Biopython code that builds the backbone (N, CA, C, O; Angstrom):
import numpy as np
from Bio.PDB.StructureBuilder import StructureBuilder

atoms = [
    (1, "UNK", "N", (-15.832, 28.495, 40.700)),
    (1, "UNK", "CA", (-14.601, 29.246, 40.524)),
    (1, "UNK", "C", (-14.201, 29.307, 39.047)),
    (1, "UNK", "O", (-13.855, 30.367, 38.526)),
    (2, "UNK", "N", (-14.255, 28.161, 38.392)),
    (2, "UNK", "CA", (-13.880, 28.080, 36.977)),
    (2, "UNK", "C", (-14.791, 28.983, 36.135)),
    (2, "UNK", "O", (-14.330, 29.666, 35.221)),
    (3, "UNK", "N", (-16.068, 28.974, 36.453)),
    (3, "UNK", "CA", (-17.029, 29.771, 35.703)),
    (3, "UNK", "C", (-16.769, 31.269, 35.884)),
    (3, "UNK", "O", (-16.924, 32.049, 34.945)),
    (4, "UNK", "N", (-16.373, 31.663, 37.097)),
    (4, "UNK", "CA", (-16.061, 33.070, 37.346)),
    (4, "UNK", "C", (-14.865, 33.527, 36.519)),
    (4, "UNK", "O", (-14.848, 34.640, 35.994)),
    (5, "UNK", "N", (-13.869, 32.655, 36.410)),
    (5, "UNK", "CA", (-12.693, 32.984, 35.596)),
    (5, "UNK", "C", (-13.084, 33.141, 34.122)),
    (5, "UNK", "O", (-12.590, 34.034, 33.434)),
    (6, "UNK", "N", (-13.965, 32.273, 33.653)),
    (6, "UNK", "CA", (-14.403, 32.357, 32.264)),
    (6, "UNK", "C", (-15.155, 33.662, 32.006)),
    (6, "UNK", "O", (-14.962, 34.305, 30.974)),
    (7, "UNK", "N", (-16.010, 34.044, 32.946)),
    (7, "UNK", "CA", (-16.759, 35.296, 32.806)),
    (7, "UNK", "C", (-15.799, 36.479, 32.778)),
    (7, "UNK", "O", (-15.958, 37.397, 31.973)),
    (8, "UNK", "N", (-14.806, 36.455, 33.657)),
    (8, "UNK", "CA", (-13.823, 37.545, 33.731)),
    (8, "UNK", "C", (-13.016, 37.625, 32.424)),
    (8, "UNK", "O", (-12.802, 38.705, 31.874)),
    (9, "UNK", "N", (-12.574, 36.453, 31.943)),
    (9, "UNK", "CA", (-11.813, 36.427, 30.691)),
    (9, "UNK", "C", (-12.658, 36.946, 29.531)),
    (9, "UNK", "O", (-12.171, 37.677, 28.669)),
    (10, "UNK", "N", (-13.921, 36.558, 29.525)),
    (10, "UNK", "CA", (-14.810, 36.986, 28.445)),
    (10, "UNK", "C", (-14.983, 38.505, 28.459)),
    (10, "UNK", "O", (-14.982, 39.135, 27.401)),
    (11, "UNK", "N", (-15.131, 39.096, 29.643)),
    (11, "UNK", "CA", (-15.256, 40.552, 29.758)),
    (11, "UNK", "C", (-14.005, 41.245, 29.237)),
    (11, "UNK", "O", (-14.091, 42.246, 28.526)),
    (12, "UNK", "N", (-12.849, 40.709, 29.594)),
    (12, "UNK", "CA", (-11.578, 41.270, 29.116)),
    (12, "UNK", "C", (-11.501, 41.183, 27.595)),
    (12, "UNK", "O", (-11.070, 42.124, 26.929)),
    (13, "UNK", "N", (-11.932, 40.017, 27.044)),
    (13, "UNK", "CA", (-11.892, 39.820, 25.598)),
    (13, "UNK", "C", (-12.822, 40.796, 24.886)),
    (13, "UNK", "O", (-12.459, 41.357, 23.852)),
    (14, "UNK", "N", (-14.008, 40.999, 25.426)),
    (14, "UNK", "CA", (-14.969, 41.927, 24.823)),
    (14, "UNK", "C", (-14.408, 43.343, 24.817)),
    (14, "UNK", "O", (-14.512, 44.058, 23.820)),
    (15, "UNK", "N", (-13.809, 43.742, 25.944)),
    (15, "UNK", "CA", (-13.207, 45.075, 26.050)),
    (15, "UNK", "C", (-12.100, 45.248, 25.004)),
    (15, "UNK", "O", (-12.034, 46.274, 24.327)),
    (16, "UNK", "N", (-11.243, 44.248, 24.879)),
    (16, "UNK", "CA", (-10.144, 44.286, 23.923)),
    (16, "UNK", "C", (-10.700, 44.410, 22.497)),
    (16, "UNK", "O", (-10.223, 45.224, 21.707)),
    (17, "UNK", "N", (-11.713, 43.596, 22.180)),
    (17, "UNK", "CA", (-12.312, 43.619, 20.843)),
    (17, "UNK", "C", (-12.888, 44.990, 20.517)),
    (17, "UNK", "O", (-12.701, 45.500, 19.412)),
    (18, "UNK", "N", (-13.588, 45.584, 21.476)),
    (18, "UNK", "CA", (-14.176, 46.904, 21.254)),
    (18, "UNK", "C", (-13.091, 47.956, 21.041)),
    (18, "UNK", "O", (-13.215, 48.812, 20.165)),
    (19, "UNK", "N", (-12.040, 47.892, 21.835)),
    (19, "UNK", "CA", (-10.941, 48.850, 21.739)),
    (19, "UNK", "C", (-10.266, 48.787, 20.370)),
    (19, "UNK", "O", (-9.883, 49.818, 19.816)),
    (20, "UNK", "N", (-10.122, 47.585, 19.828)),
    (20, "UNK", "CA", (-9.393, 47.399, 18.576)),
    (20, "UNK", "C", (-10.311, 47.228, 17.359)),
    (20, "UNK", "O", (-9.843, 46.932, 16.260)),
    (21, "UNK", "N", (-11.607, 47.414, 17.562)),
    (21, "UNK", "CA", (-12.549, 47.341, 16.438)),
    (21, "UNK", "C", (-12.689, 45.945, 15.854)),
    (21, "UNK", "O", (-12.889, 45.797, 14.649)),
    (22, "UNK", "N", (-12.588, 44.938, 16.673)),
    (22, "UNK", "CA", (-12.694, 43.555, 16.213)),
    (22, "UNK", "C", (-14.132, 43.074, 16.402)),
    (22, "UNK", "O", (-14.716, 43.215, 17.476)),
    (23, "UNK", "N", (-14.686, 42.506, 15.335)),
    (23, "UNK", "CA", (-16.021, 41.917, 15.412)),
    (23, "UNK", "C", (-15.859, 40.408, 15.249)),
    (23, "UNK", "O", (-15.530, 39.939, 14.159)),
    (24, "UNK", "N", (-16.086, 39.642, 16.315)),
    (24, "UNK", "CA", (-15.934, 38.188, 16.204)),
    (24, "UNK", "C", (-16.944, 37.601, 15.228)),
    (24, "UNK", "O", (-18.089, 38.047, 15.161)),
    (25, "UNK", "N", (-16.509, 36.596, 14.473)),
    (25, "UNK", "CA", (-17.427, 35.906, 13.577)),
    (25, "UNK", "C", (-17.067, 34.427, 13.534)),
    (25, "UNK", "O", (-15.933, 34.040, 13.818)),
    (26, "UNK", "N", (-18.031, 33.626, 13.181)),
    (26, "UNK", "CA", (-17.858, 32.185, 13.132)),
    (26, "UNK", "C", (-17.032, 31.801, 11.912)),
    (26, "UNK", "O", (-17.233, 32.337, 10.822)),
    (27, "UNK", "N", (-16.114, 30.881, 12.100)),
    (27, "UNK", "CA", (-15.350, 30.367, 10.967)),
    (27, "UNK", "C", (-16.134, 29.235, 10.334)),
    (27, "UNK", "O", (-16.819, 28.476, 11.020)),
    (28, "UNK", "N", (-16.030, 29.130, 9.030)),
    (28, "UNK", "CA", (-16.754, 28.078, 8.313)),
    (28, "UNK", "C", (-15.760, 27.276, 7.493)),
    (28, "UNK", "O", (-15.112, 27.792, 6.583)),
    (29, "UNK", "N", (-15.658, 26.002, 7.838)),
    (29, "UNK", "CA", (-14.745, 25.113, 7.119)),
    (29, "UNK", "C", (-15.426, 23.779, 6.886)),
    (29, "UNK", "O", (-16.289, 23.366, 7.661)),
    (30, "UNK", "N", (-15.042, 23.119, 5.836)),
    (30, "UNK", "CA", (-15.555, 21.783, 5.551)),
    (30, "UNK", "C", (-14.614, 20.761, 6.186)),
    (30, "UNK", "O", (-13.906, 20.038, 5.484)),
    (31, "UNK", "N", (-14.613, 20.708, 7.484)),
    (31, "UNK", "CA", (-13.690, 19.839, 8.191)),
    (31, "UNK", "C", (-13.969, 18.366, 7.936)),
    (31, "UNK", "O", (-13.042, 17.573, 7.772)),
    (32, "UNK", "N", (-15.238, 18.001, 7.902)),
    (32, "UNK", "CA", (-15.577, 16.597, 7.714)),
    (32, "UNK", "C", (-15.034, 16.093, 6.386)),
    (32, "UNK", "O", (-14.407, 15.035, 6.328)),
    (33, "UNK", "N", (-15.274, 16.855, 5.309)),
    (33, "UNK", "CA", (-14.795, 16.445, 3.998)),
    (33, "UNK", "C", (-13.278, 16.359, 3.977)),
    (33, "UNK", "O", (-12.711, 15.433, 3.396)),
    (34, "UNK", "N", (-12.618, 17.328, 4.615)),
    (34, "UNK", "CA", (-11.159, 17.321, 4.642)),
    (34, "UNK", "C", (-10.651, 16.115, 5.423)),
    (34, "UNK", "O", (-9.693, 15.463, 5.007)),
    (35, "UNK", "N", (-11.285, 15.817, 6.552)),
    (35, "UNK", "CA", (-10.878, 14.688, 7.383)),
    (35, "UNK", "C", (-11.038, 13.384, 6.619)),
    (35, "UNK", "O", (-10.148, 12.534, 6.647)),
    (36, "UNK", "N", (-12.162, 13.221, 5.939)),
    (36, "UNK", "CA", (-12.392, 12.006, 5.163)),
    (36, "UNK", "C", (-11.360, 11.899, 4.050)),
    (36, "UNK", "O", (-10.829, 10.816, 3.802)),
    (37, "UNK", "N", (-11.072, 13.003, 3.379)),
    (37, "UNK", "CA", (-10.083, 12.992, 2.298)),
    (37, "UNK", "C", (-8.714, 12.583, 2.823)),
    (37, "UNK", "O", (-7.999, 11.821, 2.173)),
    (38, "UNK", "N", (-8.344, 13.094, 4.009)),
    (38, "UNK", "CA", (-7.060, 12.713, 4.593)),
    (38, "UNK", "C", (-7.052, 11.238, 4.950)),
    (38, "UNK", "O", (-6.084, 10.533, 4.663)),
    (39, "UNK", "N", (-8.127, 10.767, 5.575)),
    (39, "UNK", "CA", (-8.200, 9.368, 5.993)),
    (39, "UNK", "C", (-8.200, 8.422, 4.806)),
    (39, "UNK", "O", (-7.632, 7.332, 4.879)),
    (40, "UNK", "N", (-8.831, 8.829, 3.715)),
    (40, "UNK", "CA", (-8.900, 7.974, 2.538)),
    (40, "UNK", "C", (-7.686, 8.144, 1.633)),
    (40, "UNK", "O", (-7.572, 7.477, 0.605)),
    (41, "UNK", "N", (-6.789, 9.030, 2.015)),
    (41, "UNK", "CA", (-5.582, 9.302, 1.250)),
    (41, "UNK", "C", (-5.918, 9.839, -0.141)),
    (41, "UNK", "O", (-5.260, 9.492, -1.121)),
    (42, "UNK", "N", (-6.948, 10.687, -0.220)),
    (42, "UNK", "CA", (-7.303, 11.335, -1.480)),
    (42, "UNK", "C", (-7.360, 12.843, -1.264)),
    (42, "UNK", "O", (-8.183, 13.546, -1.850)),
    (43, "UNK", "N", (-6.465, 13.312, -0.411)),
    (43, "UNK", "CA", (-6.440, 14.730, -0.082)),
    (43, "UNK", "C", (-6.235, 15.545, -1.346)),
    (43, "UNK", "O", (-5.469, 15.152, -2.226)),
    (44, "UNK", "N", (-6.909, 16.666, -1.437)),
    (44, "UNK", "CA", (-6.813, 17.517, -2.603)),
    (44, "UNK", "C", (-7.879, 17.192, -3.640)),
    (44, "UNK", "O", (-8.027, 17.909, -4.630)),
    (45, "UNK", "N", (-8.624, 16.108, -3.413)),
    (45, "UNK", "CA", (-9.699, 15.719, -4.314)),
    (45, "UNK", "C", (-11.014, 16.213, -3.739)),
    (45, "UNK", "O", (-11.265, 16.076, -2.542)),
    (46, "UNK", "N", (-11.851, 16.785, -4.586)),
    (46, "UNK", "CA", (-13.171, 17.219, -4.125)),
    (46, "UNK", "C", (-14.048, 15.974, -4.043)),
    (46, "UNK", "O", (-14.449, 15.414, -5.063)),
    (47, "UNK", "N", (-14.336, 15.556, -2.829)),
    (47, "UNK", "CA", (-15.075, 14.314, -2.602)),
    (47, "UNK", "C", (-16.451, 14.362, -3.263)),
    (47, "UNK", "O", (-16.955, 13.338, -3.724)),
    (48, "UNK", "N", (-17.046, 15.520, -3.308)),
    (48, "UNK", "CA", (-18.388, 15.630, -3.874)),
    (48, "UNK", "C", (-18.405, 15.382, -5.378)),
    (48, "UNK", "O", (-19.473, 15.200, -5.962)),
    (49, "UNK", "N", (-17.234, 15.371, -6.008)),
    (49, "UNK", "CA", (-17.172, 15.160, -7.458)),
    (49, "UNK", "C", (-16.833, 13.719, -7.832)),
    (49, "UNK", "O", (-16.628, 13.418, -9.008)),
    (50, "UNK", "N", (-16.771, 12.824, -6.838)),
    (50, "UNK", "CA", (-16.503, 11.411, -7.125)),
    (50, "UNK", "C", (-17.743, 10.833, -7.798)),
    (50, "UNK", "O", (-18.854, 11.011, -7.299)),
    (51, "UNK", "N", (-17.569, 10.139, -8.932)),
    (51, "UNK", "CA", (-18.725, 9.540, -9.625)),
    (51, "UNK", "C", (-19.479, 8.563, -8.719)),
    (51, "UNK", "O", (-18.888, 7.929, -7.845)),
    (52, "UNK", "N", (-20.788, 8.453, -8.940)),
    (52, "UNK", "CA", (-21.638, 7.607, -8.086)),
    (52, "UNK", "C", (-21.160, 6.162, -8.051)),
    (52, "UNK", "O", (-21.173, 5.531, -6.994)),
    (53, "UNK", "N", (-20.735, 5.627, -9.209)),
    (53, "UNK", "CA", (-20.279, 4.230, -9.265)),
    (53, "UNK", "C", (-19.076, 4.026, -8.344)),
    (53, "UNK", "O", (-19.028, 3.083, -7.554)),
    (54, "UNK", "N", (-18.108, 4.937, -8.467)),
    (54, "UNK", "CA", (-16.906, 4.830, -7.644)),
    (54, "UNK", "C", (-17.226, 5.038, -6.173)),
    (54, "UNK", "O", (-16.644, 4.389, -5.304)),
    (55, "UNK", "N", (-18.146, 5.941, -5.901)),
    (55, "UNK", "CA", (-18.545, 6.199, -4.521)),
    (55, "UNK", "C", (-19.167, 4.949, -3.913)),
    (55, "UNK", "O", (-18.879, 4.603, -2.767)),
    (56, "UNK", "N", (-20.017, 4.272, -4.675)),
    (56, "UNK", "CA", (-20.641, 3.035, -4.214)),
    (56, "UNK", "C", (-19.577, 1.971, -3.930)),
    (56, "UNK", "O", (-19.641, 1.285, -2.910)),
    (57, "UNK", "N", (-18.601, 1.834, -4.832)),
    (57, "UNK", "CA", (-17.522, 0.864, -4.636)),
    (57, "UNK", "C", (-16.652, 1.228, -3.428)),
    (57, "UNK", "O", (-16.257, 0.361, -2.649)),
    (58, "UNK", "N", (-16.368, 2.506, -3.289)),
    (58, "UNK", "CA", (-15.568, 2.974, -2.166)),
    (58, "UNK", "C", (-16.263, 2.666, -0.843)),
    (58, "UNK", "O", (-15.631, 2.201, 0.105)),
    (59, "UNK", "N", (-17.561, 2.927, -0.786)),
    (59, "UNK", "CA", (-18.325, 2.638, 0.429)),
    (59, "UNK", "C", (-18.309, 1.140, 0.717)),
    (59, "UNK", "O", (-18.143, 0.724, 1.864)),
    (60, "UNK", "N", (-18.481, 0.337, -0.320)),
    (60, "UNK", "CA", (-18.461, -1.121, -0.156)),
    (60, "UNK", "C", (-17.106, -1.595, 0.382)),
    (60, "UNK", "O", (-17.047, -2.416, 1.297)),
    (61, "UNK", "N", (-16.025, -1.072, -0.193)),
    (61, "UNK", "CA", (-14.681, -1.438, 0.268)),
    (61, "UNK", "C", (-14.470, -1.032, 1.725)),
    (61, "UNK", "O", (-13.922, -1.793, 2.522)),
    (62, "UNK", "N", (-14.912, 0.169, 2.053)),
    (62, "UNK", "CA", (-14.754, 0.648, 3.434)),
    (62, "UNK", "C", (-15.565, -0.207, 4.410)),
    (62, "UNK", "O", (-15.120, -0.478, 5.525)),
    (63, "UNK", "N", (-16.759, -0.631, 3.981)),
    (63, "UNK", "CA", (-17.573, -1.491, 4.848)),
    (63, "UNK", "C", (-16.867, -2.819, 5.099)),
    (63, "UNK", "O", (-16.877, -3.333, 6.218)),
    (64, "UNK", "N", (-16.253, -3.371, 4.054)),
    (64, "UNK", "CA", (-15.498, -4.613, 4.222)),
    (64, "UNK", "C", (-14.315, -4.411, 5.170)),
    (64, "UNK", "O", (-14.062, -5.238, 6.046)),
    (65, "UNK", "N", (-13.595, -3.300, 4.984)),
    (65, "UNK", "CA", (-12.461, -2.988, 5.862)),
    (65, "UNK", "C", (-12.929, -2.825, 7.307)),
    (65, "UNK", "O", (-12.257, -3.261, 8.242)),
    (66, "UNK", "N", (-14.093, -2.190, 7.475)),
    (66, "UNK", "CA", (-14.627, -1.973, 8.818)),
    (66, "UNK", "C", (-14.943, -3.317, 9.489)),
    (66, "UNK", "O", (-14.636, -3.521, 10.664)),
    (67, "UNK", "N", (-15.556, -4.223, 8.734)),
    (67, "UNK", "CA", (-15.885, -5.543, 9.285)),
    (67, "UNK", "C", (-14.619, -6.312, 9.654)),
    (67, "UNK", "O", (-14.573, -6.979, 10.688)),
    (68, "UNK", "N", (-13.602, -6.219, 8.818)),
    (68, "UNK", "CA", (-12.324, -6.879, 9.123)),
    (68, "UNK", "C", (-11.699, -6.302, 10.389)),
    (68, "UNK", "O", (-11.219, -7.044, 11.246)),
    (69, "UNK", "N", (-11.707, -4.983, 10.502)),
    (69, "UNK", "CA", (-11.136, -4.326, 11.676)),
    (69, "UNK", "C", (-11.886, -4.747, 12.938)),
    (69, "UNK", "O", (-11.268, -4.985, 13.976)),
    (70, "UNK", "N", (-13.199, -4.837, 12.855)),
    (70, "UNK", "CA", (-13.994, -5.256, 14.013)),
    (70, "UNK", "C", (-13.691, -6.710, 14.372)),
    (70, "UNK", "O", (-13.611, -7.059, 15.549)),
    (71, "UNK", "N", (-13.523, -7.553, 13.357)),
    (71, "UNK", "CA", (-13.210, -8.964, 13.612)),
    (71, "UNK", "C", (-11.848, -9.106, 14.297)),
    (71, "UNK", "O", (-11.633, -10.015, 15.098)),
    (72, "UNK", "N", (-10.925, -8.181, 13.964)),
    (72, "UNK", "CA", (-9.593, -8.199, 14.581)),
    (72, "UNK", "C", (-9.572, -7.435, 15.905)),
    (72, "UNK", "O", (-8.519, -7.253, 16.515)),
    (73, "UNK", "N", (-10.756, -6.992, 16.337)),
    (73, "UNK", "CA", (-10.913, -6.237, 17.587)),
    (73, "UNK", "C", (-10.207, -4.881, 17.555)),
    (73, "UNK", "O", (-9.833, -4.338, 18.595)),
    (74, "UNK", "N", (-10.034, -4.349, 16.361)),
    (74, "UNK", "CA", (-9.454, -3.008, 16.202)),
    (74, "UNK", "C", (-10.619, -2.026, 16.087)),
    (74, "UNK", "O", (-10.932, -1.526, 15.007)),
    (75, "UNK", "N", (-11.246, -1.766, 17.225)),
    (75, "UNK", "CA", (-12.481, -1.000, 17.244)),
    (75, "UNK", "C", (-12.280, 0.470, 16.919)),
    (75, "UNK", "O", (-13.192, 1.111, 16.397)),
    (76, "UNK", "N", (-11.112, 1.020, 17.214)),
    (76, "UNK", "CA", (-10.862, 2.426, 16.866)),
    (76, "UNK", "C", (-10.863, 2.608, 15.357)),
    (76, "UNK", "O", (-11.461, 3.549, 14.836)),
    (77, "UNK", "N", (-10.192, 1.705, 14.664)),
    (77, "UNK", "CA", (-10.163, 1.778, 13.196)),
    (77, "UNK", "C", (-11.562, 1.532, 12.640)),
    (77, "UNK", "O", (-11.989, 2.211, 11.706)),
    (78, "UNK", "N", (-12.271, 0.569, 13.207)),
    (78, "UNK", "CA", (-13.631, 0.273, 12.741)),
    (78, "UNK", "C", (-14.534, 1.494, 12.915)),
    (78, "UNK", "O", (-15.341, 1.804, 12.038)),
    (79, "UNK", "N", (-14.397, 2.178, 14.037)),
    (79, "UNK", "CA", (-15.212, 3.375, 14.285)),
    (79, "UNK", "C", (-14.850, 4.493, 13.306)),
    (79, "UNK", "O", (-15.727, 5.200, 12.808)),
    (80, "UNK", "N", (-13.562, 4.644, 13.036)),
    (80, "UNK", "CA", (-13.116, 5.660, 12.078)),
    (80, "UNK", "C", (-13.682, 5.366, 10.685)),
    (80, "UNK", "O", (-14.153, 6.266, 9.990)),
    (81, "UNK", "N", (-13.626, 4.102, 10.298)),
    (81, "UNK", "CA", (-14.176, 3.708, 9.001)),
    (81, "UNK", "C", (-15.689, 3.919, 8.962)),
    (81, "UNK", "O", (-16.233, 4.349, 7.945)),
    (82, "UNK", "N", (-16.361, 3.617, 10.062)),
    (82, "UNK", "CA", (-17.809, 3.818, 10.144)),
    (82, "UNK", "C", (-18.155, 5.297, 9.911)),
    (82, "UNK", "O", (-19.109, 5.620, 9.203)),
    (83, "UNK", "N", (-17.361, 6.183, 10.523)),
    (83, "UNK", "CA", (-17.595, 7.620, 10.362)),
    (83, "UNK", "C", (-17.372, 8.060, 8.915)),
    (83, "UNK", "O", (-18.122, 8.876, 8.379)),
    (84, "UNK", "N", (-16.337, 7.509, 8.299)),
    (84, "UNK", "CA", (-16.062, 7.835, 6.899)),
    (84, "UNK", "C", (-17.203, 7.361, 6.004)),
    (84, "UNK", "O", (-17.625, 8.066, 5.087)),
    (85, "UNK", "N", (-17.692, 6.162, 6.284)),
    (85, "UNK", "CA", (-18.799, 5.608, 5.499)),
    (85, "UNK", "C", (-20.035, 6.493, 5.641)),
    (85, "UNK", "O", (-20.713, 6.788, 4.657)),
    (86, "UNK", "N", (-20.317, 6.907, 6.858)),
    (86, "UNK", "CA", (-21.485, 7.760, 7.100)),
    (86, "UNK", "C", (-21.363, 9.074, 6.323)),
    (86, "UNK", "O", (-22.339, 9.547, 5.741)),
    (87, "UNK", "N", (-20.179, 9.651, 6.314)),
    (87, "UNK", "CA", (-19.960, 10.897, 5.577)),
    (87, "UNK", "C", (-20.161, 10.678, 4.079)),
    (87, "UNK", "O", (-20.821, 11.471, 3.406)),
    (88, "UNK", "N", (-19.587, 9.603, 3.573)),
    (88, "UNK", "CA", (-19.717, 9.324, 2.144)),
    (88, "UNK", "C", (-21.164, 9.015, 1.766)),
    (88, "UNK", "O", (-21.628, 9.421, 0.700)),
    (89, "UNK", "N", (-21.874, 8.303, 2.629)),
    (89, "UNK", "CA", (-23.290, 8.023, 2.344)),
    (89, "UNK", "C", (-24.096, 9.322, 2.361)),
    (89, "UNK", "O", (-25.049, 9.472, 1.596)),
    (90, "UNK", "N", (-23.720, 10.251, 3.225)),
    (90, "UNK", "CA", (-24.379, 11.554, 3.242)),
    (90, "UNK", "C", (-24.141, 12.307, 1.942)),
    (90, "UNK", "O", (-25.049, 12.951, 1.416)),
    (91, "UNK", "N", (-22.914, 12.225, 1.424)),
    (91, "UNK", "CA", (-22.608, 12.867, 0.143)),
    (91, "UNK", "C", (-23.383, 12.209, -0.992)),
    (91, "UNK", "O", (-23.868, 12.872, -1.909)),
    (92, "UNK", "N", (-23.484, 10.891, -0.904)),
    (92, "UNK", "CA", (-24.208, 10.133, -1.933)),
    (92, "UNK", "C", (-25.683, 10.546, -1.942)),
    (92, "UNK", "O", (-26.294, 10.706, -2.999)),
    (93, "UNK", "N", (-26.237, 10.712, -0.736)),
    (93, "UNK", "CA", (-27.644, 11.106, -0.606)),
    (93, "UNK", "C", (-27.851, 12.522, -1.146)),
    (93, "UNK", "O", (-28.837, 12.793, -1.831)),
    (94, "UNK", "N", (-26.908, 13.432, -0.829)),
    (94, "UNK", "CA", (-27.017, 14.822, -1.269)),
    (94, "UNK", "C", (-26.942, 14.952, -2.781)),
    (94, "UNK", "O", (-27.609, 15.803, -3.369)),
    (95, "UNK", "N", (-26.130, 14.109, -3.414)),
    (95, "UNK", "CA", (-25.947, 14.217, -4.860)),
    (95, "UNK", "C", (-27.064, 13.550, -5.646)),
    (95, "UNK", "O", (-27.174, 13.751, -6.855)),
    (96, "UNK", "N", (-27.886, 12.764, -4.980)),
    (96, "UNK", "CA", (-28.991, 12.070, -5.671)),
    (96, "UNK", "C", (-30.098, 13.002, -6.056)),
    (96, "UNK", "O", (-31.092, 12.572, -6.642)),
]
sb = StructureBuilder()
sb.init_structure("model")
sb.init_model(0)
sb.init_chain("A")
sb.init_seg("    ")
for serial, (resi, resn, name, xyz) in enumerate(atoms, 1):
    if name == "N":
        sb.init_residue(resn, " ", resi, " ")
    sb.init_atom(name, np.array(xyz, "f"), 0.0, 1.0, " ", f" {name:<3s}", serial, name[0])
structure = sb.get_structure()
């Protein structure tokens, strides 16, 4: 039943788009970088421009914070920090 409703809605949407000359396209945003910037409280800073030394220190600090959070059984915070670390390590790898 749910799938039939989705198909019907999609047909209506396609008809509407054709009538109004709308061509759907994918949006492209750097959500991961923005999310990390918000979480690290450095919003407005281009993360990719952080010097390698500072990036290494930042990753080290975040790893320590993650271990502390896990020791305190705050697994949600630890997981969030883990994700931030992974993103930053990806940036570090890309800039090398």
